[in-house]
N, C-alpha and C positions, 0 to 999 in steps of 0.2 A: 777656805769658807767665801763666799761671795760678799765681800765686804759691803757692797751696795744693797743687797737685799740686805742683811743683816743689818745695815744703818735707818736710823733715824732722822728724819729732818725736821728741825722746829727751829722758833727764830733765838737769836742768839741771848744769851744774859750776861750781865757784867761778870759773872763767876765763869764763862765760859774764855772770859777773854785772856786768861794766863795760857791757855792751850791755843787757842786763836795766833797769840803773839810766838809762841814758840813755833808753828805751823811757820809762820809766814818769814819769821827768822831765819828757819831752814831756806827757804828761796831764795831768801836775799842773798843769805853768803854762800849758796851752791846755785843757783839755777840763773837764765838770764830771761825769764817772764816777768820780771820785775826789775827796771834800771836803778832802785835804791841799792845802794852798795852799803851801808850800815843801816843795820835793823833798828826798826824803832822800837823803845823800850813802853812795858806795860802803860804807863801813863799817855804816851800819843795815841797807843792803841788805842787806849779808852777814849779818847778825845773823839777819834775817829768815827770809831763806832756810833757815837752820841750825835755825833753832828749825822751823821746817815740814818740815822733814828728820829733826829729832829725834824729832819726834811721829808721826812714820811717815806721814805726808802726801804725795805726790807735788806735785813742781814740774818743770814739761816747758818746754822751749823748744822752739819752731820755726825752722830753720835753713833757710836759701836760701843762692845762691852770694854769699859775699859776708859769711855773718857769720848773728847770732840775727837773727829778722824778729818775734818774738812770743813771750811768755811767756804760762803760765799756772797755775795752782796751786791747791790746796786747804787750809781750816785748820778749825779749829774754829769753830760760830759762835760759840759765847761757854766760857768754859772753865769753868765748873760741870757737874759729873758729871751732872746728868742728861742735858745735851746732849751727850752723849759718841759718838751714833750720827746727828750732824747735824752738816754741814761747811759751810759757804759757800765759794764759787769765785770767782778773780779770774783776768780774762782781757785782755792788754792786748797791743796789735798796733803794730809801727812804723806812722806814719801812711800810709807809702808802700806797705804791705801790706795797706792793709785791703778789703774789700769784696770777697775773692777765694775766702771760703769758709774762711780758716786762723782765724778763731776758731772757728767751727763744728767743726774738725776737733780745735781743743786741749782744746775743752770736752767733745768726744765722749769724746777720750781720757781727762779726769779723770775722767768716771761711772764709765767701765768700771774704773777702776782704785781709785777710791774705795769702790766695788760690790763689788769683789774682797775688799778691807780689813776688809769687815763694814759701811762708814758704811750706814744706812739712809732718811735724806734729805739731798739737797742745797740748799741758800739762795742765791737771789741777792739779794745786796744792791745794787741799782742807783741811783747816781747820778744823778739829773735824770731826771723821766719824758719828759721829751724826746730819750731818749737811746735814739731808734727803732736803733741799730745793735744794742746790747747787748739790748735788750728783744727783737729781732728773734731775734739769734742764740739764747739763751735758749727762744725760743718755738720753735724750729726743733728743739732738741733734749729738745721736752717738756715743758718748763717752763710752771706756769698761775702765772698772776696770783693771790697772796693778798692783796695789800692796797698802799695808799700810805699814806706820812706826808708831809703836805702841807707845805712852807714850812719844813721843820727845818736844811736848810742854807744858808749866804749863800756866796757867791763870783760872782766877778768884777761885785761889787754889784748881785746879785740872787738873790733866793730860789730857792731848790731842795728839789725834790723826792726821797725816797728811793721808789724801788719795790721790793717784795719778791715775790720769785718764786721758786716751791717745787717741785722733782721727787723723786717716791719712788724708792731705789735698792734694786735686786734685789727681794727680799719687802715691803718698805717699810714699814708697819706691818699687814699681813696676820697677821704671826705674832709669839713673841717671840723676843727678841733671843738672841741665845748669853750663857751666863753670861761668857765672858770678852768685856770692852770691846774694841771695833775700836781700830785704830787704835792 
């Protein structure tokens, strides 16, 4: 079955957070896409979800028969006011639903929503330069590599790079921003 075609995307609700937490915990414990080493508990994931939503950023889930199979959200790249038009994405999938286009669909929807809200740049901060899946999804969605920080994280006993990719949203840097900050 094509997971991407069979999945629906929608805004996450608090009821989705146990599944979101379980998906993220898997990646914390088994992957290098996040540099967290201890999975956050449900209370912490609920706090993070609430913070993202209070800031006006999207937090999406992908659902298939049986429940939530992936999630994606955007947040400020950094909290300082000069970064107010720049956001960072996060996309995580249930390991049984990878490699079917679902990550691309989630990221494409984040791009649309963040552009509509007034963001001008989206950054991907990708853990592990060997993370071909995440780099590929971002490349397919129009992101370009803008730098690599070599060996800045240590996880599973090995040094890991961080890859930065960037994509303009809407008018990007071609015009001045509106007077009111986005999101």
